[in-house]
C-alpha positions in Angstrom: -59.3 107.4 -29.1 -61.6 104.4 -28.8 -61.8 104.1 -32.6 -58.0 104.0 -32.9 -57.8 101.2 -30.3 -60.6 99.3 -32.1 -58.8 99.7 -35.5 -55.4 98.7 -33.9 -57.0 95.7 -32.3 -58.7 94.6 -35.6 -55.4 95.2 -37.5 -53.4 93.0 -35.1 -56.1 90.3 -35.3 -55.9 90.4 -39.1 -52.1 90.2 -39.0 -52.2 87.2 -36.6 -54.8 85.4 -38.9 -52.6 86.0 -41.9 -49.5 84.7 -40.0 -51.4 81.6 -39.0 -52.6 81.0 -42.6 -49.1 81.4 -43.9 -47.7 79.0 -41.3 -50.5 76.4 -42.2 -49.6 76.8 -45.9 -45.9 76.3 -45.2 -46.7 73.2 -43.1 -48.8 71.8 -45.9 -46.1 72.4 -48.4 -43.5 70.6 -46.1 -45.9 67.6 -45.8 -46.4 67.5 -49.5 -42.7 67.6 -50.1 -42.1 64.8 -47.5 -44.8 62.7 -49.2 -42.7 62.7 -52.4 -39.5 61.4 -50.7 -38.5 57.8 -51.3 -36.1 55.8 -49.2 -33.3 56.3 -51.7 -33.7 60.1 -51.1 -33.2 59.5 -47.4 -30.2 57.1 -47.8 -28.2 59.3 -50.1 -27.0 61.9 -47.5 -26.3 59.1 -45.0 -23.5 57.4 -47.0 -20.5 57.3 -44.7 -22.6 57.4 -41.5 -22.9 54.7 -38.9 -26.4 53.2 -39.0 -28.2 50.4 -37.3 -30.5 48.2 -39.5 -33.1 45.9 -38.2 -33.2 43.0 -40.6 -36.2 40.6 -40.7 -34.9 37.3 -39.4 -31.4 38.7 -39.1 -31.6 40.8 -36.0 -29.9 44.2 -35.8 -26.7 44.8 -37.8 -24.7 48.0 -37.5 -22.0 49.6 -39.6 -21.1 52.4 -41.9 -23.5 52.8 -44.8 -21.2 52.3 -47.8 -23.6 52.1 -50.8 -27.3 51.6 -51.7 -29.6 51.1 -54.6 -33.3 50.6 -55.0 -33.3 47.0 -53.8 -30.3 46.7 -51.4 -28.0 48.5 -49.0 -24.3 47.8 -48.2 -22.7 48.3 -44.7 -19.1 48.0 -43.6 -18.6 46.5 -40.2 -15.0 46.0 -39.2 -13.4 44.0 -42.1 -16.8 42.6 -43.3 -19.3 43.9 -45.8 -23.0 43.3 -45.1 -25.5 43.3 -47.9 -29.1 43.5 -47.0 -32.0 43.4 -49.5 -34.2 46.4 -48.8 -37.3 44.2 -48.7 -35.8 42.4 -45.7 -35.1 45.7 -43.8 -37.5 46.4 -40.9 -36.1 49.8 -39.9 -33.0 51.9 -40.1 -31.7 54.3 -37.4 -28.9 56.9 -37.8 -29.9 58.4 -41.1 -30.3 61.9 -39.8 -33.0 64.2 -41.0 -31.5 65.1 -44.4 -32.8 64.0 -47.8 -31.8 64.7 -51.3 -34.5 66.2 -53.6 -37.2 63.7 -54.4 -36.4 61.6 -57.4 -32.7 62.7 -57.6 -31.4 59.2 -57.4 -29.9 58.5 -60.8 -31.1 55.7 -63.1 -28.2 53.5 -62.1 -29.3 53.5 -58.4 -32.9 52.7 -59.5 -31.8 49.9 -61.8 -28.8 48.3 -60.1 -30.5 45.2 -58.6 -29.5 42.7 -55.9 -28.5 40.2 -58.6 -25.8 42.6 -59.9 -24.2 42.8 -56.5 -24.5 39.1 -55.8 -22.8 38.3 -59.1 -19.9 40.5 -58.1 -19.5 38.5 -54.8 -19.8 35.2 -56.7 -17.2 36.4 -59.3 -14.6 37.3 -56.6 -15.2 33.9 -54.8 -15.6 35.5 -51.3 -16.6 33.4 -48.4 -20.0 34.5 -47.1 -22.2 34.0 -44.1 -25.8 34.2 -45.2 -28.6 34.7 -42.7 -32.0 33.8 -44.0 -35.3 35.4 -42.9 -36.2 32.3 -40.9 -33.0 32.8 -38.9 -31.0 30.0 -40.5 -27.3 30.8 -41.0 -25.5 29.3 -44.0 -21.8 29.6 -44.8 -20.0 29.0 -48.0 -19.3 30.5 -51.4 -21.8 31.8 -54.0 -21.4 29.6 -57.1 -24.1 31.0 -59.4 -26.6 33.9 -59.4 -29.8 33.6 -61.3 -32.6 36.2 -61.8 -34.2 35.6 -58.4 -32.0 33.0 -56.7 -28.4 32.3 -55.7 -26.6 28.9 -55.5 -24.5 28.6 -52.4 -21.8 25.9 -52.0 -22.0 25.2 -48.3 -18.7 24.8 -46.5 -17.1 26.0 -43.3 -16.5 29.7 -43.3 -12.8 29.3 -42.3 -12.2 27.1 -45.4 -11.9 28.1 -49.0 -14.3 26.4 -51.5 -12.8 23.0 -52.5 -14.8 20.0 -53.6 -13.9 18.0 -50.5 -15.1 20.9 -48.2 -18.5 21.4 -49.9 -21.2 19.6 -47.9 -24.1 20.7 -50.2 -25.1 23.2 -52.9 -28.2 25.1 -51.9 -30.5 27.1 -54.1 -31.6 30.1 -52.0 -34.3 32.4 -53.4 -33.5 36.2 -53.0 -36.8 36.4 -51.0 -35.3 34.2 -48.3 -32.1 36.4 -47.8 -32.0 38.6 -44.7 -28.4 39.6 -44.7 -25.3 38.4 -46.4 -21.9 39.0 -44.7 -18.9 38.9 -47.0 -15.5 38.0 -45.5 
């Protein structure tokens, strides 16, 4: 009888050790999979969700995540669209726990840069409110978009761009942009 109890005890100890080893391997696999995730993989399932974004120099902005790419994200807040360069984002809440498989973002998402989006805004002549990373707020219309800068014709936000309304044309490096609100 004592031998049977000893063997049963040894068998349960071995089973427990095997379970612990399996769990450790699963945890390591999960950590390895998480290490391969990029921010794009986390943003994809959150499109359409309400998120809060802490923007360096721009405070916290909130809205529905509409779109994203490797260098920017786009939120809708009321009737406005907010464009934030990803290198100006300090944190994002509201994404949930989901992610797409690592590297599943298509080549367009990886290549569609901030300049592409800004050129679209300049093309449609939208009035914008640009918050810079130092907290400065500029209003006006984007006149021209270069490789790493934008020219902003400064004028009151409630006025359309007309020569007599423009107080200055400012060259703003992309690196200075915190968030751009399009009206």
